N, C-alpha and C positions, 0 to 999 in steps of 0.2 A: 504494499500500500503505500504511498506517497506520505512524506512527509509535513506532516501540520504545521502550517508558519504563519497563518492569519489570527489572530486573536481580539477579540470584538467581547464589550461588556453589553450584555442585554437582558431585560427581565430580571435583572438583578441576578445577571448568572452570566459566570466567564463563558465563551463559547469557543473553541480551537476550530480554526477549519484548511483542510489544503485547497479550497474552492474560495477565490475572492467574494465577498459579500457586503456589498457595497449599501445595501438596504441597512446595516447595521449599525449601530453605535460603535466607533471607536473608545478609545479610553481604555482599555484593558490591555495591562502592561505583556510583551513579547513573553509565552510562559510555555514550556512543555504537554504533551497531551494528559501526563500522569496529574498534571495538578490544573487543569480544568475541570470545572463540571459537564462541560457537554464540550466532547469528539465530535465531528462532522468529516468524514473522508471516503473517500473513494472507493470500492471496493467488490466483493464478489455478491452479489444478493441471488439467490436461487430464483430459477424459472419458474417452478411451481409454488405458489406458497402455502400448497396442501402438504410441504413439509414442514414447513410454521406450525398450521394450526388451522383449525374450521374456518371456512368462508362465512364471511361475517357481510362480503357486498359484491358487487360486479368486479372488483380487481382488488380485494381486501382479504387478507386473512389475517387473526390475530388468536393469541394466547394472554395469559398472565403477563403483563409489562412488556408485553412485541406485539408489533404490527408491522407486514408486510403487507406494500402496495407498491401497486403497478399502476404507471400513467402512461396508455399506449401513445405510443412513437417518441416517448418521453426519455424515462426511465423505470428503474425499479428503484425500491426504497426500505430499508429495514429500520425501524426506531423501536431501541431495547431499552428497557432500565431506567429509562429519565436521563440515559446521558449518555448514549452514542446513535449517533445519526449516518448509516453506511445505503453511498446512492450509487447504481451500476446504470450508466446512461448508455439509451440507444445510440450505436454506431453516428459518428456528423450530427447529433444536436446541439444546437448554441446552450450556452451558459446560461443566457437570461430565464430561457423555458426550465429547465434543471433548479433554477433557484427559486419563480413562480412556486413550484410545489413543493422544496425543500423546506422554504422559509413561510409557508400557508400550513398542509396539512401535515406537516412532517414535525415541525417545531410544536404547532396546538398540542399533538398528538405527545410528543416528549413533553410538555409540560401538564399535561394527563397522567403521566406517567408518574411523574413527580410529586401528583395528589395534589394540584392546583386545580379549583376553580377557573375553568376560559368560557366565557362568553361568547357570540361570534356577531360581535359589533364595534362599536367607536367610544370612546370614552375621551372628553374633554372639561378643563377646569372650569367652576359657576362659582361664584364666592370662594369660598373657604371650602368648597370639596370641590364635586366632579357629578359630570351630569353620565351614563353609559345611553346611546341608544342602538337597540338592535331591531330587528327584523327581516322581513325574506331579502332575498336579491330583487332590487329594482325599487325597493321603499326608500331611499336617498339618504343613505347611513354615509355614505362617505363625501355627496355633496352637504349634508349638514355640516358633517366634521370640521369641512375644507373651509365655508363659509364662516365657520365659529372661530378656524383659527384667519379669517382675513379680518374678522369682529374683535381681534385682539384677546382671543380665550386660547389658553395652552392647551396643547395636542399630549393625552397619555398612551391611546390606542388606537389604532386600527386593525380591525378585523378582527386580529386573533388579541382576545381583551383578558388578561387574567385576573384573578380576584383574589386577595387573600384571604386569612382566615380573623381578619379585624372587618371586613367589607370594602377594603381599598383596591382600588385600581391598581394594574402594576404596569408600568410603564412598557410600551411596545417598542415596535420599529421606530426609526427615526425617517420615516416616508408615510406617506399614503398612497394609494392607488386609487386613479382615476380618471373613470371613461372621459374620452373626447367630448360628447354631450353635454355632462356635468362642467368638462370644464370651460364651454362654451356660455351655460349660464350663470356661470362666476369669473367670464370675463378674465381667463386665464389662459395665457401663449404657450402651447404645449410644443412648439418648435424647440427649444431647448429641452425639452424634457426627455428621459429616456420609456422609450417604451419598455412593457414589464415583459413581451416575449415580441419577434420580429414580426407578427404578423396579427397583432391586435389593436384597437385603437385605444387602448388604457396605459395610462401612462406614472410613475413612479413623480409625485410632488413631494419634495425636501421637505421637512420639518426643522427648519431651523433651531438652534442650541435656544434660541433666547426664548422661543415659541415651546418649548417642551417642558412638562412639569412630572417632579417625582411623585413615589404613591401618594393617592388623597383619597378620602373615604367618599363613598358614593352615597349621594346625595338623593338620587331618584333615576330611576332605569323606564325609558320608556321604549313602548314596542312601536315603530313606525307601521300606520298601518293607511294606506291608500284607501278613499272611500270617492263614492260618485257624486257627492253634494259639493257644487262649485263655489267656491271662495270659503268654506266652513273648516277651521281648526276645532275638534273636540277632546278634552280629555275625559280617560272613561278611569278611573283607579280599579285597580283588580284587589280580588281579597280571597283567603282561602285556599281551597284546593288551585281557583283562578290562577293565582298567584304561582303555588309551585308548578305548576303545569307549562306556564309562559317560560319560567327560568329553566328548569326541561326542554323545552322545546329550542331555544335559540340557546343552546351548549354548544358548543364549536365542535362538531362531528360525532353526535351523540349514540350514532353504532358503534363506533370507536369504543367509545366510555365502556359500553356495553361487552362490546367480545375482547377487552383487554382485560373483562370481569371486575371494575371498577363503579360496578353498580352500589353496591352499598352505600361506602365513603359517600358518591356524587348525591343520593338520596337528604344524604346526614348536610352537606353541603349545600342544595337545594331549599333543606327548610331551614337552616341557619340565615341563609339570605334573605329570604323570603320573609324573615319575623326582623332582621334588619334594616329592609330598604323599602321605602314604599315602590311598587311596578305598576305600571299603567299604559292603559290602551292610548296611543295619539293618533287620531285622524288626521288626514289631510287629504286634501282635493286629488284628485287620481290627474287630473287637465290642468295645465299651467302651471306647473309647480314653481310655486309662491317661498321661495325658500328662506324670504324676510320674517315672511310672514311665519310662517314653522320656528325660524331662530323664535322671534318675538314671543310665539303663545310659549314655548318653552321656559323663558326668561320670566314671563310672566305667573307660568305655574310655578317655578320653582320659588320666586320670590313670594306667593301666597301659601307654599309650604312653610317655608323658616319664620314668615310672618305667625303662624301657628303655632310651628314649634316653638319660638320664642315666650309667645302667650301664654301656652300650657307650661311651659317652666317656670314662669313669673307668678304664675296662678298657685 
């Protein structure tokens, strides 16, 4: 295997990789594999995932603390024990395409193996805490986070959003992934931005060091839910089982959680977070994406929650 020679500090972990990962933050001192929290290296991954364990998806097999993943035309990956990712590329594949899946599904899986609760969403600072937004693809999560950054809010995580035992969002990658149509809405020129893959109109938007934040307590989790009411925004608080179900449904790669036999600990994490943090559906118009209206809605709702919490504490 190739000697690892790139060191990064990300998710409060030290990564050492034989593949350059410009999406990750620097700041880690050069170190050997033995001193790293996580090692990423090229190597041989079995062609048949059945050698690893039961099939849990079209291109994935798993057992406790191990996941085998194949991305057709790109690479096979093996994620083990929260400490190691091995990638086995297809001939002629570009490194950008490898990194898309390595830094998404693979790193998200590794964090799950390390016992972290991981949401599929974005986190950004507001007031003395932060807000996490989750939702299906196309709901507007990354567009919202990018607009929040434009309006001066520090970004904590994009796409892979770990949450610690204290209910705080853990800092993620030093970039956001943004589709061209979202960039157009935000007035962002993509000419100088790097595509995440050569054939995709999706770009890495760097997050400046001055616009990043450390761990912050989560004040609310919003599930972005487009609807057909023109010009109307609404916030609907969830309670009881619905709140728990929403957290489970928006867990990063939930089927991997089950396949790696992490269901029991994940159940406890869902319950603990559901008790600690408000969870609400945030409806926004499906047509004519009013991004500033969405930002204003979140700011107003969070201010209301903070006022109520202050009044309750004072009474």
